C-alpha positions in Angstrom: -12.9 16.0 -10.1 -15.7 16.2 -12.7 -19.0 17.9 -12.7 -20.3 20.9 -11.0 -23.5 22.0 -9.0 -26.3 21.5 -9.6 -25.5 18.7 -12.0 -23.5 17.1 -9.2 -24.9 17.1 -5.8 -22.9 14.9 -3.5 -25.6 14.9 -0.9 -27.8 12.7 -3.3 -26.0 9.6 -2.2 -26.2 10.5 1.6 -29.9 11.2 1.7 -31.1 7.6 2.8 -29.6 4.9 4.9 -29.7 2.2 2.1 -27.8 4.7 -0.2 -25.2 5.6 2.5 -24.6 1.8 3.0 -24.3 1.2 -0.8 -21.7 3.9 -1.2 -19.7 3.3 2.0 -16.0 3.0 1.1 -14.7 1.2 4.3 -16.7 -1.4 6.2 -15.7 -2.5 9.8 -16.7 -6.1 10.8 -16.0 -8.3 13.9 -13.5 -10.1 11.7 -11.3 -6.9 11.7 -10.7 -7.1 15.5 -8.1 -8.7 17.6 -8.9 -8.7 21.4 -6.1 -8.2 23.8 -6.4 -10.1 27.1 -4.5 -10.0 30.3 -3.6 -13.3 32.0 -3.1 -13.7 35.8 -2.8 -16.8 38.2 -5.5 -18.5 40.2 -8.9 -19.9 39.4 -12.1 -17.9 39.2 -10.1 -14.7 39.2 -11.2 -11.4 37.6 -9.0 -8.5 38.6 -10.3 -5.1 37.3 -7.4 -2.9 35.9 -7.9 0.5 37.7 -6.5 2.6 34.9 -8.4 0.7 32.2 -12.2 0.8 33.1 -14.0 -2.3 32.0 -10.8 -4.3 31.5 -9.7 -7.0 33.8 -6.9 -9.6 34.3 -8.3 -13.1 34.0 -7.3 -16.5 35.3 -7.0 -19.4 32.9 -10.7 -20.4 33.3 -11.7 -16.8 32.6 -9.5 -16.7 29.6 -11.1 -19.8 28.3 -14.5 -18.3 28.8 -13.4 -15.0 26.9 -12.1 -17.2 24.1 -15.6 -18.9 23.7 -17.2 -15.4 23.9 -14.9 -14.2 21.1 -15.8 -17.1 18.9 -19.5 -16.3 19.4 -19.0 -12.7 18.5 -17.0 -13.4 15.3 -13.7 -12.2 16.7 -11.0 -14.1 15.0 -8.0 -13.7 17.2 -7.0 -13.0 20.8 -3.7 -11.4 21.9 -2.3 -12.7 25.2 -0.3 -10.7 27.8 0.7 -12.4 31.1 0.8 -10.7 34.6 3.8 -12.7 35.9 3.9 -12.9 39.6 6.8 -10.8 41.1 8.5 -13.8 42.6 9.0 -15.2 39.1 10.5 -12.1 37.6 14.3 -11.9 37.3 17.0 -9.7 35.8 17.3 -12.1 32.8 13.6 -12.9 32.4 14.1 -16.7 32.4 10.3 -17.4 33.2 9.6 -16.5 29.6 11.3 -19.7 28.6 9.4 -22.0 31.1 7.1 -24.3 29.1 4.6 -24.2 32.0 4.6 -20.4 32.4 1.4 -18.4 32.4 1.5 -17.6 28.7 1.9 -21.2 27.6 -0.9 -22.4 30.1 -3.2 -19.8 28.6 -2.6 -20.8 25.1 -3.3 -24.4 26.0 -6.5 -23.3 28.0 -7.7 -21.6 24.8 -6.9 -24.6 22.7 -8.9 -26.9 25.1 -11.8 -24.5 25.1 -12.0 -23.7 21.4 -9.7 -25.9 19.3 -8.7 -24.1 16.1 -11.8 -22.0 16.0 -9.8 -18.9 17.1 -6.3 -17.6 16.6 -3.9 -16.9 19.3 -1.3 -14.2 19.0 1.4 -14.2 21.6 3.7 -11.2 22.7 7.4 -11.9 22.5 9.4 -9.4 24.7 10.8 -9.8 28.1 9.2 -7.0 30.0 6.6 -9.2 31.6 9.2 -11.4 33.0 12.1 -9.0 34.0 12.4 -7.6 37.4 13.4 -4.2 35.9 10.6 -3.9 33.5 12.7 -3.5 30.4 12.0 -5.6 27.1 15.5 -7.0 27.1 18.7 -7.9 28.9 20.8 -5.1 30.6 24.4 -4.7 30.6 26.3 -3.2 33.7 25.4 0.4 32.7 21.7 -0.3 32.4 21.7 -0.4 28.5 19.4 -3.0 26.9 21.8 -5.1 24.8 20.6 -6.2 21.4 22.0 -9.6 20.3 22.0 -11.3 23.6 18.4 -10.3 24.1 17.6 -11.6 20.5 18.9 -15.0 21.5 16.5 -15.2 24.5 13.6 -13.9 22.2 14.2 -16.7 20.0 13.7 -19.3 22.6 10.7 -17.5 24.0 9.1 -17.6 20.5 9.8 -21.2 20.2 8.4 -21.9 23.6 5.2 -20.2 22.7 5.0 -22.0 19.4 5.5 -25.3 21.0 2.4 -24.4 23.3 0.3 -23.8 20.3 0.5 -20.1 19.3 -0.6 -19.3 15.9 1.0 -15.8 15.5 4.3 -14.7 17.3 4.4 -10.9 17.7 7.8 -9.5 18.7 7.2 -6.3 20.4 10.7 -5.6 21.7 12.2 -3.6 18.9 15.5 -5.3 18.9 17.4 -5.3 15.6 17.4 -8.5 13.6 15.0 -10.4 15.9 12.4 -11.2 13.2 15.0 -13.1 11.1 16.3 -14.9 14.0 12.7 -16.0 15.1 11.8 -16.9 11.5 14.9 -19.1 10.9 14.3 -20.8 14.3 10.6 -21.4 13.6 11.5 -23.1 10.2 14.0 -25.2 11.7 11.8 -26.4 14.5 9.0 -27.3 12.0 6.8 -24.4 12.8 6.6 -23.1 9.2 3.0 -22.2 9.4 3.3 -20.1 12.5 3.0 -16.5 11.5 5.1 -13.5 12.6 3.3 -10.3 13.2 6.1 -7.9 13.9 5.7 -4.7 16.0 7.7 -3.0 13.2 6.9 0.7 14.1 6.5 0.8 17.9 7.1 4.2 19.3 8.4 5.3 22.8 4.9 6.5 23.6 3.3 8.1 26.6 0.2 6.1 25.9 1.3 2.8 27.3 0.9 3.6 31.0 -2.3 1.5 31.7 -0.9 -1.5 29.9 2.2 -1.4 32.0 -0.2 -1.5 35.1 -2.1 -4.4 33.7 1.0 -6.7 33.2 2.6 -5.5 36.4 5.6 -3.9 34.9 4.8 -0.3 35.4 6.0 0.0 38.9 9.1 -2.0 38.2 10.4 -0.1 35.1 13.8 1.4 35.6 14.6 4.1 33.1 12.6 4.4 29.8 12.7 2.6 26.5 13.8 5.4 24.3 17.1 3.5 23.3 15.1 0.9 21.4 11.5 2.2 20.8 11.1 4.7 18.1 11.1 8.5 18.5 7.5 9.8 17.9 9.0 12.5 15.6 10.2 10.0 13.0 8.2 8.7 10.0 10.9 7.8 7.4 12.6 5.6 9.9 9.3 3.7 10.4 9.4 2.8 6.7 13.0 1.5 7.0 11.9 -0.6 10.1 9.0 -2.1 8.2 11.3 -2.8 5.1 13.8 -4.7 7.3 11.2 -6.8 9.1 9.5 -7.8 5.8 12.8 -8.8 4.3 13.5 -10.9 7.5 10.3 -12.8 7.3 7.4 -10.9 8.9 4.1 -11.9 7.5 2.3 -8.7 8.7 3.4 -5.6 10.4 2.0 -3.5 13.2 2.1 0.2 14.0 1.7 1.1 17.7 0.2 3.4 19.1 -2.8 3.7 16.8 -4.7 6.9 16.3 -1.8 9.3 16.8 0.2 7.3 14.2 -2.5 6.9 11.4 -0.2 8.7 9.0 2.3 5.9 9.5 -0.3 3.2 8.9 -1.2 5.0 5.5 2.4 5.3 4.5 3.2 1.7 5.3 0.3 0.5 3.4 0.9 2.5 0.4 4.7 1.7 0.3 4.6 -2.0 0.9 1.0 -3.2 0.1 1.3 -5.8 2.9 -1.2 -6.5 5.8 -0.8 -3.7 8.3 -2.3 -3.9 11.8 -2.6 -1.2 14.5 -2.8 -1.4 18.3 -5.3 1.0 19.8 -3.3 1.0 22.9 -4.3 1.3 26.5 -3.9 5.0 26.8 -6.2 5.5 23.8 -8.8 3.2 25.3 -8.8 4.9 28.6 -9.2 8.4 27.0 -12.2 7.1 25.1 -13.7 5.8 28.2 -13.0 9.0 30.2 -14.5 11.2 27.4 -17.5 9.0 27.5 -17.9 9.1 31.2 -17.4 12.9 31.2 -20.4 13.3 28.7 -17.9 14.5 26.0 -19.3 11.9 23.5 -21.6 9.0 23.2 -19.4 5.8 24.0 -20.6 3.5 21.2 -20.3 6.1 18.5 -16.9 7.1 19.6 -15.7 3.5 19.6 -17.0 2.7 16.2 -15.8 6.0 14.7 -12.3 5.4 15.8 -12.1 1.9 14.6 -13.4 2.9 11.1 -10.6 5.4 11.1 -8.1 2.5 11.3 -9.8 0.8 8.4 -9.7 4.0 6.2 -6.1 4.5 6.9 -5.4 1.0 5.6 -5.3 -1.4 8.4 -6.2 -5.0 7.9 -7.2 -5.2 11.5 -7.1 -3.6 14.9 -5.9 -4.8 18.4 -8.4 -3.0 20.7 -9.8 -3.7 24.2 -13.2 -2.5 22.7 -13.4 -5.5 20.6 -16.2 -7.3 22.3 -18.3 -4.1 22.5 -17.6 -3.3 18.8 -18.5 -6.8 17.8 -21.8 -6.6 19.6 -22.5 -3.2 18.1 -21.6 -4.3 14.5 -23.7 -7.4 14.9 -26.8 -5.2 15.9 
């Protein structure tokens, strides 16, 4: 650093709003946001998620309306997660391969409502479809098997691509699934479908409200520590990212978000690729609880945390606060 006081006064550039704007190093816009949405059966249905204040499950007509809202707000992409009815869940999660399943119908509803004016990101994992709540297939001992699960994930990804998904986002953390999905997409003529890999997804305590929203929380048998990452590990995250990029990922994701900003920064600096983060359900719920308790002003808390993702190196953020943030950023 050069200069010293009083020749150098760092407060000079902070003295006025125009100067602060001029010298701002990171700028957050609605184009940095991806809005996760939960899909449910029915028509005219809005089911509030109790553990996620302000977040609901929407039937297909509601999803189409949210897509139009997102376009109007300048939000470029939606992320879809289905709440599959219990009677359609099975040990092998075969509903994930149904071309008329809830996810595929939601993709088509968005396409009918908005055409190509908004991107559709789809989750590839079996936990919304399995009766045991795990992301993959189980062997006799209850262990989630890798290669057999990958084969099903490939078919799930193709099913979503055929329905019109723009971005396939495998969140399962099986080894080798990005390469298998990329090869299958290429062979099926879906060469422009992107893969945003959940490359560094941790076995976190922040996922509880999400599992409530997709209906897998009460079904989950055991935990996911045999395939999701240990929160104590950072070097392993870099290995995961390197493998997924080599296998054909177009972008990578770190999940959760705020507790892992160090991982976001290291990934960005090491690989110089688009890095996304998921501000997960537990993070959202904590911010809402803090605001409700008077511990901070809601709008300021939301924008400050989202700017933190940009400052750490994120190209974009998946956040349930996307519509609120977009409105605030648009004045």
